[in-house]
BAFI-3210 file (N, C-alpha, C; in Angstrom, 3 decimals, decimal comma, padded with zeros to 6 digits):
// residues 249
n [1|2|3|4|5|6|7|8|9|10|11|12|13|14|15|16|17|18|19|20|21|22|23|24|25|26|27|28|29|30|31|32|33|34|35|36|37|38|39|40|41|42|43|44|45|46|47|48|49|50|51|52|53|54|55|56|57|58|59|60|61|62|63|64|65|66|67|68|69|70|71|72|73|74|75|76|77|78|79|80|81|82|83|84|85|86|87|88|89|90|91|92|93|94|95|96|97|98|99|100|101|102|103|104|105|106|107|108|109|110|111|112|113|114|115|116|117|118|119|120|121|122|123|124|125|126|127|128|129|130|131|132|133|134|135|136|137|138|139|140|141|142|143|144|145|146|147|148|149|150|151|152|153|154|155|156|157|158|159|160|161|162|163|164|165|166|167|168|169|170|171|172|173|174|175|176|177|178|179|180|181|182|183|184|185|186|187|188|189|190|191|192|193|194|195|196|197|198|199|200|201|202|203|204|205|206|207|208|209|210|211|212|213|214|215|216|217|218|219|220|221|222|223|224|225|226|227|228|229|230|231|232|233|234|235|236|237|238|239|240|241|242|243|244|245|246|247|248|249]
n.u [000,806|001,961|003,874|002,177|000,936|003,161|004,051|001,873|000,110|-002,296|-003,936|-003,167|-005,443|-007,310|-008,820|-011,827|-012,717|-015,493|-015,950|-017,630|-017,657|-016,631|-018,526|-020,935|-021,175|-021,422|-023,858|-025,591|-025,251|-026,310|-028,969|-030,003|-032,421|-032,603|-029,962|-029,550|-031,403|-030,204|-027,719|-028,458|-029,525|-027,306|-025,461|-026,680|-026,674|-023,846|-022,969|-024,288|-023,133|-020,469|-020,416|-021,141|-018,952|-016,864|-017,519|-017,532|-015,493|-015,468|-018,044|-017,953|-015,905|-016,560|-019,521|-020,248|-018,413|-016,043|-016,653|-017,029|-014,520|-012,907|-011,640|-012,909|-015,391|-015,071|-014,062|-016,227|-017,969|-016,731|-016,255|-018,932|-019,783|-018,214|-019,138|-021,714|-021,791|-022,228|-024,826|-026,415|-025,883|-027,380|-029,931|-030,193|-030,098|-032,487|-034,587|-033,847|-031,452|-031,927|-034,006|-032,560|-030,548|-032,059|-033,253|-030,918|-029,860|-032,102|-032,103|-029,588|-030,222|-032,173|-030,689|-028,619|-030,147|-031,235|-028,843|-028,587|-030,246|-029,330|-027,488|-024,493|-025,034|-026,201|-024,720|-024,973|-027,163|-026,120|-024,039|-025,636|-027,067|-024,994|-024,223|-026,501|-026,389|-023,932|-024,492|-026,366|-024,752|-023,025|-024,418|-024,230|-021,587|-021,451|-023,778|-024,570|-022,471|-022,735|-025,072|-024,418|-023,405|-025,821|-027,347|-025,855|-026,253|-028,895|-028,789|-029,384|-028,391|-025,216|-024,831|-023,583|-021,279|-019,291|-017,102|-017,624|-019,852|-018,860|-016,977|-018,534|-019,940|-017,869|-016,865|-019,024|-018,958|-016,515|-017,004|-019,123|-017,802|-015,825|-017,432|-018,610|-016,446|-015,301|-017,391|-018,175|-016,073|-016,283|-018,904|-018,538|-016,696|-018,220|-020,025|-018,639|-016,671|-013,897|-010,899|-010,007|-011,024|-013,635|-016,870|-019,124|-022,755|-023,753|-021,745|-021,774|-024,341|-024,042|-022,176|-023,681|-025,735|-024,398|-023,192|-025,261|-028,058|-028,138|-026,899|-028,866|-031,074|-030,228|-029,895|-032,449|-033,768|-032,702|-034,061|-036,772|-036,087|-034,874|-037,056|-038,133|-036,597|-036,239|-035,254|-035,993|-035,809|-037,245|-037,438|-034,769|-034,032|-035,587|-034,408|-031,797|-032,504|-033,350|-031,029|-028,354|-026,399|-022,945|-020,396|-019,532|-020,764]
n.v [-001,218|001,219|001,524|001,843|004,259|005,958|005,827|006,157|008,663|011,253|012,392|015,514|018,153|020,347|023,551|024,749|023,339|021,366|020,443|020,105|021,949|020,138|019,757|020,589|018,801|016,368|016,902|016,978|014,313|012,884|013,636|012,228|010,023|007,184|006,429|006,944|005,056|002,587|002,882|002,781|000,122|-001,311|-000,549|-001,614|-004,361|-004,731|-004,286|-006,381|-008,682|-008,290|-008,540|-011,224|-012,463|-011,698|-012,942|-015,627|-017,553|-017,546|-018,549|-021,124|-022,213|-021,972|-022,088|-024,217|-025,970|-026,685|-028,868|-028,822|-028,351|-025,186|-024,484|-026,065|-025,111|-022,467|-023,056|-024,226|-022,042|-019,999|-021,247|-021,671|-019,032|-018,102|-019,826|-019,058|-016,645|-016,446|-017,481|-015,394|-013,490|-014,435|-014,348|-011,531|-010,686|-011,664|-010,834|-008,341|-006,247|-005,229|-006,948|-009,381|-008,783|-008,343|-010,867|-012,384|-011,215|-011,735|-014,504|-015,153|-014,007|-015,765|-018,192|-017,459|-016,900|-019,367|-020,619|-019,579|-021,069|-023,709|-026,525|-028,110|-030,780|-031,114|-031,307|-031,667|-030,058|-027,634|-027,296|-027,172|-024,811|-022,947|-023,166|-022,031|-019,489|-018,591|-018,683|-016,630|-014,495|-014,242|-012,693|-010,177|-009,609|-008,887|-007,637|-005,062|-003,382|-003,440|-002,136|000,505|002,189|002,552|004,200|006,497|007,364|008,073|010,495|014,118|015,920|017,440|016,895|014,611|013,440|011,066|010,152|011,108|009,666|007,024|007,448|008,063|005,687|003,828|004,912|004,491|001,650|001,182|002,357|000,690|-001,764|-001,187|-000,775|-003,368|-004,900|-003,946|-003,559|-006,228|-006,852|-005,112|-005,828|-008,670|-008,393|-007,144|-009,182|-010,934|-012,553|-014,718|-015,501|-018,681|-020,545|-022,550|-021,187|-019,170|-019,106|-016,553|-015,350|-017,181|-016,833|-014,170|-014,504|-016,016|-014,294|-012,090|-013,396|-014,482|-013,692|-010,787|-010,084|-011,331|-009,717|-007,155|-007,796|-008,676|-006,147|-004,794|-005,812|-004,812|-002,157|-002,337|-003,047|-000,629|000,434|002,361|001,947|-000,231|-002,747|-001,804|000,941|001,672|001,101|003,055|005,309|005,222|005,437|008,071|009,417|011,406|010,158|009,267|010,954|009,789|007,284]
n.w [-000,046|000,777|-001,231|-003,488|-002,772|-002,896|-005,546|-007,361|-008,961|-009,095|-012,042|-013,615|-013,303|-015,345|-015,689|-013,953|-010,863|-009,860|-007,346|-004,307|-001,071|001,889|004,112|003,009|000,964|002,459|003,741|001,512|000,702|002,864|002,648|000,673|000,129|-000,629|-000,148|002,650|003,633|002,753|004,030|006,760|006,961|006,243|008,245|010,534|009,902|009,678|012,289|013,659|012,373|013,061|015,848|016,002|014,727|016,444|018,832|018,203|018,732|021,545|022,059|020,952|022,435|025,185|025,637|024,019|024,972|023,700|022,170|019,430|016,977|016,699|014,383|012,463|012,518|011,622|009,101|007,831|007,859|006,335|003,887|003,033|002,919|000,752|-001,279|-001,447|-002,738|-005,668|-005,617|-004,480|-006,247|-008,517|-007,365|-006,917|-009,614|-010,498|-008,730|-007,641|-005,979|-003,389|-002,462|-002,509|-000,674|001,682|002,032|002,455|004,861|006,613|006,581|007,793|010,299|011,216|011,338|013,206|015,476|015,944|016,815|019,385|020,959|020,531|021,808|023,058|022,773|020,338|017,811|014,919|014,334|015,030|013,125|010,879|011,349|011,439|008,798|007,502|008,558|007,448|004,758|004,469|005,281|003,110|001,329|002,397|001,960|-000,695|-001,861|-000,603|-001,310|-004,040|-004,305|-003,668|-005,831|-007,212|-005,519|-005,570|-008,195|-007,900|-006,770|-007,117|-010,021|-009,854|-007,234|-006,913|-005,471|-005,512|-004,060|-001,463|-000,769|-000,663|001,251|003,572|003,834|004,193|006,615|008,388|008,309|009,605|012,145|013,076|013,136|015,058|017,385|017,524|018,114|020,458|022,341|023,302|025,031|027,345|028,195|028,741|030,861|032,805|033,233|034,664|033,367|033,174|031,686|030,164|031,988|033,489|032,881|034,740|035,202|034,589|032,963|030,881|029,852|028,953|026,970|025,125|024,505|023,304|021,160|019,691|020,239|020,329|017,793|016,115|016,680|015,645|012,967|012,255|012,595|010,438|008,202|007,822|007,291|004,739|003,269|002,839|000,924|-001,876|-004,471|-006,483|-009,107|-011,305|-010,754|-010,844|-013,413|-014,721|-013,706|-014,822|-017,453|-017,499|-016,969|-018,339|-021,039|-020,872|-022,622|-025,772|-025,546]
ca.u [-000,025|002,854|004,480|001,248|000,807|004,371|004,292|000,727|-000,256|-003,552|-003,681|-003,398|-006,742|-007,341|-010,128|-012,318|-013,223|-016,902|-016,072|-018,293|-017,024|-016,903|-019,771|-022,102|-021,279|-021,987|-025,278|-026,247|-025,238|-027,255|-030,283|-030,332|-033,210|-032,153|-028,630|-029,711|-032,017|-029,197|-026,682|-029,019|-029,563|-025,885|-024,783|-027,238|-026,154|-022,416|-022,846|-024,673|-022,167|-019,242|-020,581|-021,142|-017,534|-016,061|-017,907|-017,577|-014,559|-015,939|-019,214|-017,577|-015,012|-017,169|-020,901|-020,258|-017,479|-015,043|-017,055|-016,736|-013,280|-013,104|-011,180|-013,894|-016,592|-014,610|-013,872|-017,587|-018,612|-016,164|-016,556|-020,287|-019,850|-017,717|-019,964|-023,024|-021,801|-022,940|-026,290|-026,982|-025,807|-028,515|-031,129|-030,282|-030,433|-033,846|-035,591|-033,384|-030,424|-032,502|-034,620|-031,606|-029,842|-032,997|-033,371|-029,707|-029,855|-033,120|-031,665|-028,648|-030,840|-032,852|-029,645|-027,932|-031,074|-031,251|-027,698|-028,778|-030,898|-028,729|-026,512|-023,353|-025,549|-026,803|-023,614|-025,499|-028,062|-025,211|-023,391|-026,669|-027,360|-023,818|-024,307|-027,567|-025,879|-022,902|-025,124|-026,924|-023,625|-022,399|-025,183|-023,651|-020,211|-021,530|-024,901|-024,648|-021,491|-023,307|-026,200|-023,960|-023,423|-027,181|-027,885|-025,179|-027,024|-030,213|-028,657|-029,546|-027,275|-024,448|-024,694|-023,094|-019,899|-019,199|-016,119|-018,217|-020,791|-018,043|-016,400|-019,470|-020,221|-016,701|-016,810|-020,062|-018,471|-015,456|-017,619|-019,828|-016,816|-015,199|-018,413|-018,801|-015,205|-014,914|-018,492|-018,246|-015,041|-016,878|-020,019|-018,037|-016,084|-019,330|-020,671|-017,709|-015,937|-012,499|-010,457|-009,369|-011,567|-015,072|-017,528|-020,370|-024,014|-023,930|-020,914|-022,222|-025,513|-023,592|-021,574|-024,726|-026,504|-023,504|-022,849|-026,478|-029,318|-027,935|-026,771|-030,201|-031,931|-029,726|-030,174|-033,954|-034,104|-032,275|-034,875|-037,859|-035,447|-034,663|-038,320|-038,464|-035,614|-037,078|-034,737|-036,153|-035,267|-037,917|-037,029|-033,349|-034,037|-036,082|-033,405|-030,756|-033,032|-033,410|-029,695|-027,713|-025,396|-021,615|-019,874|-018,921|-021,619]
ca.v [-000,009|002,385|001,659|002,403|005,702|006,567|005,853|006,526|010,127|011,679|013,170|016,978|018,630|021,680|024,161|024,906|022,162|021,419|019,821|020,925|021,814|018,798|019,719|020,706|017,490|015,425|017,142|016,515|012,866|012,314|014,006|011,258|009,002|005,770|006,241|006,791|003,744|001,605|003,046|002,287|-001,335|-001,850|-000,417|-002,624|-005,680|-004,792|-004,427|-007,708|-009,667|-008,170|-009,210|-012,668|-012,909|-011,446|-013,873|-016,971|-018,381|-017,662|-019,390|-022,477|-022,735|-022,069|-022,501|-025,547|-026,728|-027,157|-030,060|-028,602|-027,573|-023,822|-024,427|-026,713|-024,165|-021,359|-023,523|-024,357|-020,756|-019,249|-021,929|-021,416|-017,612|-017,955|-020,557|-018,399|-015,321|-016,552|-017,650|-014,079|-012,789|-014,822|-013,741|-010,082|-010,523|-012,054|-010,066|-007,090|-006,267|-004,971|-008,184|-010,377|-008,403|-008,500|-012,287|-012,833|-010,839|-012,501|-015,942|-015,113|-013,735|-016,994|-019,101|-017,126|-017,024|-020,844|-020,966|-019,138|-022,127|-024,997|-026,831|-028,987|-032,162|-031,075|-030,906|-031,562|-028,931|-026,430|-027,196|-026,704|-023,402|-022,191|-023,066|-021,067|-018,116|-018,251|-018,435|-015,224|-013,561|-014,014|-011,622|-008,936|-009,430|-008,418|-006,813|-003,629|-002,633|-003,345|-001,163|001,841|002,945|002,899|005,363|007,625|007,736|008,611|011,918|015,107|016,431|018,397|016,491|013,198|013,391|009,601|009,940|011,376|008,496|005,878|007,758|007,947|004,288|003,222|005,362|003,708|000,300|001,149|002,574|-000,544|-002,812|-000,835|-001,092|-004,776|-005,576|-003,423|-003,746|-007,484|-006,838|-004,517|-006,713|-009,799|-008,029|-006,872|-010,431|-011,815|-013,480|-014,968|-016,331|-019,971|-021,311|-022,785|-019,878|-019,208|-019,021|-015,238|-015,066|-017,970|-016,121|-012,957|-014,991|-016,446|-013,120|-011,310|-014,159|-014,885|-012,939|-009,375|-010,030|-011,659|-008,481|-006,123|-008,321|-008,502|-004,800|-004,284|-006,296|-003,796|-000,924|-002,619|-003,048|000,758|000,885|002,746|001,678|-001,565|-002,910|-000,899|002,329|001,853|001,220|004,417|006,298|005,181|005,950|009,530|010,020|011,612|009,234|009,860|011,281|008,617|006,172]
ca.w [000,008|000,810|-002,582|-004,352|-002,441|-003,268|-006,980|-008,142|-008,842|-009,762|-013,255|-013,393|-013,766|-015,886|-015,556|-012,624|-010,199|-009,421|-006,069|-003,227|000,229|002,490|004,902|002,094|000,259|003,323|003,959|000,349|000,717|003,853|002,288|-000,360|000,868|-000,845|000,508|004,124|003,917|002,558|005,053|008,003|006,911|006,167|009,529|011,512|009,556|009,965|013,775|013,993|011,950|013,748|017,124|015,775|014,425|017,612|019,919|017,741|019,482|022,920|022,083|020,644|023,473|026,568|025,698|023,466|025,734|022,886|021,486|018,004|016,812|016,186|012,983|011,625|012,449|010,769|007,720|007,315|007,715|005,212|002,627|002,624|002,545|-000,582|-002,207|-001,567|-003,533|-006,965|-005,392|-004,210|-007,597|-009,264|-006,673|-007,262|-011,024|-010,749|-007,900|-007,268|-004,988|-002,051|-002,061|-002,205|000,605|002,799|002,209|003,115|006,304|007,281|006,646|008,797|011,538|011,663|011,670|014,479|016,553|016,310|017,653|020,773|021,640|020,334|022,803|022,609|022,471|019,027|016,834|013,520|014,259|015,053|011,804|009,869|011,621|010,993|007,303|007,169|008,875|006,485|003,448|004,532|005,431|001,837|000,718|003,014|001,408|-002,071|-002,310|-000,206|-002,061|-005,389|-004,229|-003,403|-007,107|-007,559|-004,754|-006,088|-009,386|-007,523|-006,326|-008,066|-010,748|-009,105|-005,878|-006,963|-004,991|-005,254|-002,970|-000,213|-000,457|-000,321|002,503|004,652|003,841|004,856|007,979|009,133|008,430|010,622|013,416|013,523|013,460|016,335|018,436|017,583|018,659|021,788|023,239|024,052|026,156|028,516|028,602|029,432|032,122|033,658|033,536|035,481|032,574|033,474|030,605|030,305|033,052|033,232|033,158|035,496|034,434|034,094|031,809|029,738|029,251|028,235|025,685|024,208|024,075|022,469|019,950|018,875|020,408|019,940|016,346|015,517|016,836|014,746|011,620|012,030|012,409|009,090|007,093|007,456|006,658|003,338|002,646|002,391|-000,041|-003,056|-005,835|-007,010|-010,512|-012,230|-010,476|-011,229|-014,898|-015,110|-013,353|-015,792|-018,752|-017,459|-016,836|-019,638|-021,401|-020,964|-023,993|-026,445|-025,458]
c.u [000,826|003,450|003,473|001,035|002,034|004,513|003,115|000,368|-001,577|-003,193|-003,925|-004,749|-006,676|-008,750|-010,653|-012,861|-014,629|-017,125|-016,731|-017,479|-017,491|-018,224|-020,971|-022,238|-021,813|-023,432|-026,150|-026,294|-026,267|-028,714|-030,830|-031,159|-032,793|-030,797|-028,764|-030,388|-030,937|-028,161|-027,188|-029,040|-028,206|-025,211|-025,355|-026,666|-024,614|-022,202|-023,191|-023,627|-020,765|-019,245|-020,527|-019,648|-016,674|-016,252|-017,829|-016,695|-015,000|-017,134|-018,836|-016,774|-015,746|-018,665|-020,963|-019,273|-016,379|-015,321|-016,783|-015,430|-013,516|-012,622|-012,123|-015,081|-016,231|-014,546|-015,299|-018,163|-018,062|-016,292|-017,946|-020,434|-019,324|-018,567|-021,328|-023,000|-022,505|-024,465|-026,961|-026,880|-027,045|-029,869|-031,303|-030,643|-031,972|-034,856|-035,094|-032,374|-030,994|-033,219|-033,643|-030,894|-030,785|-033,164|-032,103|-029,571|-030,874|-032,740|-030,578|-029,249|-031,537|-031,768|-028,992|-028,843|-031,246|-030,006|-027,719|-029,331|-030,185|-027,643|-025,433|-023,839|-026,198|-025,808|-024,185|-026,331|-027,134|-024,561|-024,373|-026,900|-026,202|-023,824|-025,358|-027,073|-024,842|-023,505|-025,733|-025,852|-023,014|-023,113|-024,587|-022,291|-020,361|-022,558|-024,910|-023,595|-021,921|-024,408|-025,708|-023,955|-024,823|-027,679|-027,112|-025,840|-028,353|-030,083|-028,898|-028,316|-026,558|-024,202|-024,235|-021,585|-019,698|-018,202|-016,736|-019,149|-019,920|-017,339|-017,300|-019,865|-019,035|-016,587|-017,793|-019,545|-017,408|-016,002|-018,320|-018,867|-016,162|-016,165|-018,550|-017,609|-015,023|-016,096|-018,414|-017,202|-015,631|-018,034|-019,538|-017,411|-017,164|-020,070|-019,850|-016,929|-014,458|-012,001|-009,871|-009,768|-013,026|-015,839|-018,784|-021,579|-024,140|-023,105|-021,320|-023,413|-025,059|-022,940|-022,624|-025,523|-025,619|-023,252|-024,099|-027,625|-029,194|-027,768|-028,079|-031,080|-031,532|-030,083|-031,657|-034,368|-033,717|-033,238|-035,986|-037,279|-035,290|-035,949|-038,767|-037,505|-036,349|-036,534|-034,858|-035,703|-035,894|-037,548|-035,602|-033,277|-034,502|-035,135|-032,243|-031,224|-033,034|-032,062|-029,061|-026,556|-024,016|-021,197|-019,183|-019,642|-022,425]
c.v [001,224|002,623|002,283|003,948|006,513|006,835|006,389|007,987|010,373|012,484|014,681|017,344|020,044|022,180|024,204|023,531|022,386|020,714|020,704|020,952|020,604|018,752|019,762|019,397|016,393|015,592|016,749|014,989|012,322|012,733|013,093|010,094|007,610|005,533|006,071|005,511|002,646|001,698|002,527|000,797|-001,925|-001,725|-001,367|-004,020|-005,859|-005,044|-005,877|-008,740|-009,530|-008,762|-010,671|-013,140|-012,693|-012,478|-015,309|-017,897|-018,590|-018,643|-020,844|-023,048|-022,890|-022,552|-023,927|-026,500|-027,325|-028,470|-030,016|-027,843|-026,205|-023,758|-025,057|-025,772|-023,072|-021,826|-023,618|-023,039|-020,025|-019,931|-021,671|-019,990|-017,443|-018,602|-019,812|-017,140|-015,480|-016,810|-016,319|-013,191|-013,096|-014,321|-012,276|-009,882|-010,752|-011,104|-008,706|-007,200|-006,171|-006,255|-009,215|-010,071|-008,674|-010,042|-012,889|-012,490|-011,594|-013,954|-016,064|-014,890|-014,993|-018,012|-018,735|-017,220|-018,504|-021,200|-020,508|-020,285|-023,501|-025,224|-027,787|-030,418|-032,202|-030,688|-030,728|-030,399|-027,659|-026,263|-026,619|-025,221|-022,434|-022,047|-022,084|-019,623|-017,721|-017,943|-017,080|-014,146|-013,239|-012,870|-010,269|-008,664|-008,767|-007,390|-005,400|-002,800|-002,498|-002,351|000,283|002,708|003,358|004,105|006,625|008,146|008,365|010,065|012,874|015,494|017,526|018,025|015,038|013,061|011,966|009,349|010,127|010,200|007,318|006,191|007,613|006,422|003,566|003,618|004,644|002,278|000,233|001,443|001,347|-001,628|-002,459|-001,216|-002,612|-005,515|-005,147|-003,626|-005,034|-007,524|-006,280|-005,315|-007,985|-009,502|-007,811|-008,104|-011,420|-012,852|-013,448|-015,942|-017,648|-020,764|-021,618|-021,546|-020,176|-018,996|-017,614|-014,900|-015,931|-017,347|-014,943|-013,382|-015,365|-015,240|-012,289|-012,043|-014,364|-013,973|-011,487|-009,323|-010,366|-010,371|-007,437|-006,570|-008,222|-007,065|-004,240|-004,664|-005,263|-002,509|-001,157|-002,671|-001,702|001,272|001,172|002,307|000,181|-001,625|-001,906|000,561|002,624|001,906|002,570|005,473|006,329|005,671|007,467|010,235|010,256|010,638|009,917|010,063|010,062|007,334|005,999]
c.w [000,026|-000,567|-003,523|-004,123|-002,883|-004,810|-007,787|-007,900|-009,627|-011,049|-012,996|-014,018|-014,268|-015,790|-014,177|-012,083|-009,766|-008,066|-005,056|-001,919|000,988|003,267|004,034|001,361|001,129|003,621|002,705|000,272|001,681|003,593|001,178|000,303|000,603|-000,219|001,985|004,462|003,743|003,685|006,424|008,069|006,964|007,522|010,582|011,199|009,873|011,509|014,161|013,633|012,684|015,133|016,972|015,588|015,643|018,651|019,486|018,594|020,905|022,956|021,906|021,794|024,829|026,514|025,114|024,054|024,851|022,179|020,012|017,851|016,165|014,755|012,082|011,424|011,527|009,331|007,112|006,964|006,494|003,893|002,109|002,246|001,100|-001,654|-002,422|-002,417|-004,836|-006,754|-005,213|-005,489|-008,495|-008,651|-007,003|-008,689|-011,268|-009,979|-007,471|-006,095|-003,565|-001,591|-001,703|-000,878|001,778|003,056|002,929|004,555|007,149|007,529|007,742|010,232|012,085|012,123|013,025|015,663|016,967|017,124|019,045|021,610|021,580|021,383|022,259|022,259|021,130|017,965|015,406|013,366|014,265|013,731|010,809|010,046|011,235|009,476|006,900|007,381|007,918|005,128|003,414|004,654|004,035|001,083|001,192|002,451|000,090|-002,285|-001,859|-000,947|-003,509|-005,447|-004,127|-004,694|-007,504|-006,857|-005,089|-007,333|-009,079|-006,991|-007,367|-008,805|-009,912|-007,635|-005,811|-006,720|-004,563|-004,083|-001,630|000,194|000,007|001,013|003,715|004,895|004,562|006,334|008,877|009,342|009,525|012,083|013,984|013,900|014,862|017,488|018,616|018,191|020,159|022,806|024,071|025,223|027,440|029,053|029,295|030,745|033,200|034,140|034,264|034,702|033,058|032,388|031,003|031,511|032,757|033,718|033,945|034,614|033,830|032,897|030,665|029,047|028,451|026,890|024,706|023,632|023,048|021,141|019,052|019,054|019,925|018,413|015,688|015,577|015,805|013,282|011,333|011,862|011,063|007,997|006,804|006,911|005,144|002,577|002,233|001,347|-001,379|-004,411|-006,181|-008,492|-011,462|-012,026|-010,910|-012,754|-015,398|-014,757|-014,390|-017,125|-018,697|-017,402|-018,203|-019,856|-021,408|-022,413|-024,562|-026,361|-026,741]
res [m|a|l|v|a|w|r|v|r|e|p|r|r|t|g|a|s|d|t|q|p|l|l|r|a|m|r|a|t|l|s|n|g|p|f|t|t|l|l|t|a|f|s|l|a|r|l|g|f|t|l|l|q|t|m|l|v|y|h|v|t|y|v|l|g|g|l|l|p|v|e|t|v|l|l|i|l|f|v|i|i|g|a|g|v|p|v|w|k|r|v|a|d|r|w|g|k|a|v|g|y|g|l|g|i|g|l|s|a|i|g|v|l|g|l|f|f|a|g|p|e|q|p|l|m|i|y|a|l|i|g|i|t|g|l|g|m|s|a|h|w|v|l|p|w|a|m|l|p|d|v|v|e|a|a|p|e|g|a|r|e|a|g|v|y|y|g|v|y|g|l|s|d|k|i|m|r|t|i|g|i|t|l|p|g|y|a|l|q|a|a|g|y|v|p|n|v|a|q|g|a|e|s|l|l|a|i|r|v|l|f|a|l|a|p|a|v|f|l|f|l|a|v|p|v|l|l|r|y|p|l|d|r|r|a|h|r|a|l|r|a|e|s|p|s|p|a|g|d]
***
């Protein structure tokens, strides 16, 4: 990355720049209804998935008693995430990106909620629920980033500062990741968690809530937000038809 930053240079620009001041550009960005809807759903899903990923090792180690190898659980999860990407591509092509994203988030919410109730005596059920959760997570890997260019196109002419949209999107991603990584530490400390020993009932409940119940709540909350997303396939086609074609098209 340092080498790229050292060697790559922006081309020189001639003429007046049409770039807006930062605060004005951010206000224009957040006044874009489709973008704020997508940003809200994306942020809720990111927080839920980060909590799940942060607490996965704790849940497998203490709640499931190490019955299932952590490496096996992670392998199943990430293989299914990767294999699910073309599935959600086909779903988005057929029914739209927002529908696909909502289905994926809802599927993960169901899977992770089931993990809240599953115990170490149900290994096959746990593997199945992890698979369902991973399949839904793969939609989050692809579709919200594919939806972002669409909401930029929905901005009025003169307010399409794509860099600001991507910057706000990335900032929200980092904030939700930070909360999802740091919050469990404080919550576990308050619940009396002590590492590398058998946990008491209170700390076990805290681990289960942070791993499964809290992520399920955030994921379920994201689904009705996506139902209000206005840029379905028909609206997006109409938007592209109204937009002026770039020179040379």
